[in-house]
C-alpha positions as CSV (number, residue, x, y, z in Angstrom):
1,M,-3.8,-18.8,30.4
2,S,-4.5,-16.5,27.4
3,S,-2.1,-16.4,24.4
4,T,-1.1,-13.1,23.0
5,M,-1.8,-12.5,19.3
6,P,1.4,-11.7,17.4
7,I,1.8,-8.2,16.1
8,Y,3.1,-7.7,12.5
9,Q,4.4,-4.8,10.5
10,I,3.4,-4.3,6.9
11,Y,5.7,-2.7,4.4
12,A,4.9,-1.5,0.8
13,V,7.7,-2.3,-1.6
14,K,7.6,-0.3,-4.8
15,Y,9.4,-2.1,-7.6
16,A,8.3,0.0,-10.6
17,G,6.7,3.3,-11.4
18,P,5.2,5.8,-11.4
19,F,3.2,5.3,-14.5
20,I,0.4,7.4,-16.0
21,R,-3.0,5.7,-16.4
22,P,-6.4,6.9,-17.5
23,M,-8.6,7.5,-14.5
24,A,-11.4,5.4,-16.1
25,K,-9.0,2.4,-16.1
26,V,-8.4,2.8,-12.4
27,I,-11.9,3.8,-11.3
28,W,-14.2,2.1,-13.7
29,N,-16.2,4.3,-16.1
30,T,-15.4,7.6,-14.3
31,D,-13.5,10.8,-15.2
32,W,-12.6,9.7,-18.8
33,E,-10.7,13.0,-19.4
34,K,-8.4,12.6,-16.4
35,E,-5.2,10.7,-15.7
36,I,-3.6,9.4,-12.6
37,H,-0.2,8.1,-11.5
38,I,0.2,4.6,-10.1
39,N,3.0,2.3,-8.9
40,Y,3.7,-1.5,-9.0
41,Y,4.2,-3.0,-5.5
42,L,4.8,-6.1,-3.5
43,W,4.4,-6.2,0.3
44,V,6.3,-7.6,3.2
45,V,4.8,-8.7,6.5
46,K,7.3,-9.0,9.4
47,G,6.8,-10.1,13.0
48,N,6.9,-12.9,15.4
49,G,10.1,-14.2,13.8
50,E,8.4,-14.4,10.4
51,I,8.9,-12.7,7.1
52,V,6.1,-13.2,4.5
53,V,6.1,-11.7,1.1
54,I,2.9,-10.8,-0.6
55,D,3.1,-11.2,-4.4
56,G,6.2,-11.8,-6.6
57,G,6.5,-8.7,-8.7
58,M,8.2,-8.9,-12.0
59,T,11.5,-10.3,-13.4
60,P,14.1,-8.0,-15.0
61,L,13.4,-9.7,-18.3
62,L,9.8,-8.8,-18.5
63,A,10.4,-5.3,-17.1
64,Q,13.0,-4.8,-19.9
65,N,10.6,-6.1,-22.6
66,M,7.8,-3.8,-21.3
67,K,10.3,-0.9,-20.9
68,L,9.0,-0.5,-17.4
69,E,9.9,2.9,-15.9
70,G,11.4,3.1,-12.4
71,Y,11.9,-0.7,-12.3
72,V,14.1,-2.2,-9.6
73,S,14.3,-6.0,-9.3
74,P,12.5,-7.3,-6.2
75,V,15.7,-9.1,-5.4
76,E,17.5,-5.7,-5.1
77,V,14.8,-3.7,-3.5
78,L,14.2,-6.2,-0.7
79,K,17.9,-6.1,0.2
80,R,17.4,-2.5,1.2
81,I,15.6,-3.7,4.4
82,G,18.0,-6.6,4.9
83,I,15.9,-9.3,3.2
84,E,17.5,-11.9,0.9
85,V,15.0,-13.6,-1.4
86,S,16.6,-17.0,-0.6
87,Q,15.4,-16.6,3.0
88,I,11.7,-16.2,2.1
89,K,9.8,-19.4,3.0
90,R,6.3,-18.1,2.5
91,L,5.0,-16.1,-0.5
92,I,1.2,-15.4,-0.7
93,I,0.0,-14.8,-4.3
94,T,-3.0,-12.5,-4.2
95,H,-3.9,-13.2,-7.8
96,M,-2.3,-14.4,-11.0
97,N,-1.9,-11.3,-13.1
98,F,1.5,-10.6,-14.7
99,D,2.6,-7.8,-12.4
100,H,1.9,-10.0,-9.3
101,I,3.3,-13.4,-10.3
102,N,5.9,-13.0,-13.1
103,G,8.6,-12.7,-10.4
104,V,7.8,-15.8,-8.4
105,E,10.8,-17.6,-9.9
106,L,13.0,-15.0,-8.1
107,F,12.1,-16.7,-4.8
108,P,13.8,-20.1,-5.0
109,N,12.9,-21.4,-1.5
110,A,9.4,-20.0,-1.1
111,T,6.2,-22.0,-0.7
112,F,3.5,-20.3,-2.7
113,Y,0.0,-19.9,-1.3
114,V,-2.7,-19.3,-4.0
115,Q,-6.5,-19.9,-4.1
116,E,-7.3,-23.1,-6.0
117,K,-10.0,-21.3,-8.0
118,E,-7.4,-18.8,-9.1
119,F,-4.8,-21.4,-10.1
120,N,-7.3,-23.6,-11.9
121,F,-8.7,-20.6,-13.9
122,W,-5.3,-19.2,-15.1
123,V,-3.5,-22.5,-15.6
124,K,-6.3,-24.9,-16.8
125,D,-9.4,-23.0,-18.0
126,P,-9.4,-22.4,-21.8
127,I,-11.4,-19.1,-21.2
128,A,-8.2,-17.7,-19.6
129,K,-6.7,-17.8,-23.1
130,K,-9.4,-15.4,-24.5
131,P,-8.2,-11.9,-25.3
132,P,-9.6,-10.0,-22.3
133,F,-7.9,-12.3,-19.9
134,L,-4.8,-12.9,-21.9
135,M,-3.7,-9.3,-21.7
136,M,-3.4,-9.7,-17.9
137,A,-2.0,-13.2,-17.9
138,D,1.6,-14.2,-17.4
139,P,2.6,-17.5,-19.1
140,V,6.0,-17.5,-17.3
141,G,4.5,-17.3,-13.9
142,N,1.7,-19.7,-14.7
143,E,4.2,-22.3,-16.0
144,H,6.4,-21.9,-12.9
145,L,3.5,-22.5,-10.6
146,A,2.1,-25.3,-12.7
147,K,5.3,-27.2,-12.4
148,L,5.0,-27.0,-8.6
149,E,1.5,-28.5,-8.5
150,G,1.5,-31.6,-6.3
151,T,4.7,-30.5,-4.4
152,K,5.0,-29.0,-1.0
153,R,6.0,-25.6,-2.6
154,L,2.5,-24.9,-3.9
155,I,-0.4,-24.8,-1.4
156,L,-3.8,-24.4,-3.1
157,L,-6.3,-22.9,-0.7
158,D,-10.1,-23.3,-0.7
159,G,-11.5,-20.0,0.7
160,D,-10.5,-18.2,3.9
161,Q,-7.6,-19.7,5.8
162,E,-5.2,-18.9,8.5
163,I,-1.6,-18.9,7.3
164,L,0.1,-18.0,10.6
165,P,-1.3,-16.9,14.0
166,G,-2.6,-13.3,13.4
167,M,-2.4,-13.7,9.6
168,E,-5.1,-15.1,7.3
169,V,-6.1,-15.0,3.7
170,L,-9.7,-14.1,2.7
171,L,-11.2,-15.1,-0.6
172,A,-12.1,-11.9,-2.4
173,P,-13.3,-12.5,-6.0
174,G,-14.3,-9.9,-8.5
175,H,-11.2,-8.6,-10.1
176,T,-10.2,-12.2,-10.8
177,P,-12.0,-15.5,-10.0
178,G,-10.0,-16.3,-6.9
179,L,-8.3,-13.2,-5.8
180,Q,-7.4,-13.3,-2.1
181,V,-6.5,-10.5,0.3
182,V,-4.3,-10.8,3.4
183,A,-5.6,-9.8,6.8
184,V,-2.9,-9.1,9.3
185,H,-2.9,-8.2,13.1
186,T,-0.9,-5.0,13.5
187,A,-0.4,-2.5,16.4
188,K,-3.2,-0.4,14.8
189,G,-5.6,-3.3,14.6
190,K,-6.6,-5.7,11.8
191,A,-5.2,-4.4,8.5
192,I,-5.9,-5.9,5.1
193,I,-3.5,-6.0,2.1
194,G,-6.1,-5.9,-0.6
195,S,-3.9,-5.9,-3.6
196,D,-6.0,-5.3,-6.8
197,C,-9.3,-5.7,-4.9
198,A,-8.8,-1.9,-5.3
199,H,-6.2,-0.1,-7.4
200,I,-6.3,3.0,-5.2
201,F,-7.9,4.0,-1.9
202,A,-10.7,5.8,-3.7
203,N,-12.0,2.5,-5.1
204,Y,-13.0,1.4,-1.6
205,E,-14.4,4.9,-0.7
206,K,-16.5,5.1,-3.8
207,E,-17.3,1.4,-4.0
208,I,-16.3,1.5,-7.7
209,P,-13.5,-0.9,-8.7
210,S,-11.1,-0.7,-11.6
211,C,-12.1,-1.5,-15.1
212,F,-10.6,-5.0,-14.9
213,I,-13.7,-6.8,-13.8
214,N,-14.3,-10.6,-13.8
215,D,-17.5,-10.5,-11.7
216,M,-18.9,-7.1,-10.6
217,V,-21.6,-8.6,-8.3
218,A,-18.9,-10.8,-6.6
219,W,-16.7,-7.7,-6.3
220,M,-19.4,-5.7,-4.5
221,R,-19.9,-8.5,-2.1
222,T,-16.2,-8.7,-1.5
223,Y,-16.1,-5.0,-0.6
224,E,-18.8,-5.7,2.0
225,K,-16.9,-8.7,3.4
226,I,-13.5,-7.1,3.8
227,K,-14.8,-3.8,5.1
228,S,-16.6,-5.7,7.8
229,K,-13.4,-7.4,8.8
230,V,-10.8,-4.6,8.7
231,S,-10.4,-2.5,11.9
232,S,-10.7,0.8,10.0
233,L,-10.8,1.9,6.4
234,D,-7.4,3.5,6.6
235,L,-6.0,0.0,7.2
236,L,-7.5,-1.3,4.0
237,F,-4.6,-1.1,1.5
238,P,-5.0,-1.1,-2.3
239,G,-2.8,-2.5,-5.0
240,H,-1.3,0.5,-6.8
241,D,-2.0,3.8,-5.0
242,M,0.9,6.4,-5.1
243,K,0.0,7.3,-1.5
244,M,1.6,4.1,-0.2
245,W,4.9,5.4,-1.5
246,T,4.4,9.1,-0.6
247,D,2.3,9.3,2.5
248,Y,3.8,6.7,4.9
249,P,7.1,6.6,6.8
250,K,10.0,5.8,4.5
251,V,12.2,3.0,5.9
252,A,14.4,2.7,2.8
253,E,14.4,3.8,-0.8
254,D,11.1,2.8,-2.3
255,I,9.9,1.1,0.9
256,T,7.4,2.5,3.4
257,L,5.9,1.2,6.7
258,L,2.1,1.0,6.2
259,A,1.2,-0.4,9.7
């Protein structure tokens, strides 16, 4: 008797933006004279009776301090598709940069999944306090997760691992030491929520990442790995591309259905 693989839907949830960025920041060392618009997102995966959130966004306090344009608290934007943050039991952290983990405290009942390499670097490695890393770090999110170490609410992963049937995380270093992407079985095939493995779709197409590089060789190997696993390149979603907001079916204000 064969079991049927669950089918999930993937939603992009814009919580801030658009922002103008230099193109050379988004696609490393290219088009220095050009600019591009990006958004800040988190993602929701729904299906088989499960709701999983990918990344935690940012708290209203940090958004206010940064004067973040177009900001809506993840608490409020998720309500637009009927999701209360208190009901979220699983939250996968792709990596521990400020725009992805500052808001984890907004999810009071979630268990957080993060790569052990990523956690140990940002929380325990003195190198993470050096200026190039510190500009991307988030002391608030780091402290929140550090307090959960050793409890059931923080699951430290070692490499690729299935989270639920039809949903797995894949270790994908390069942007950060332990970035992980989320592979999801959808009606269109296997999709991958790549987060900042690419800032925009063009990073995958050109095989040039953003300027925020921890290990370029590892990053190129990561591109080979995840491209070999996704069903098609149009199901390989980046972290900040405007197209996720403009080019996919809108299901609520600032929320689109990717797959």
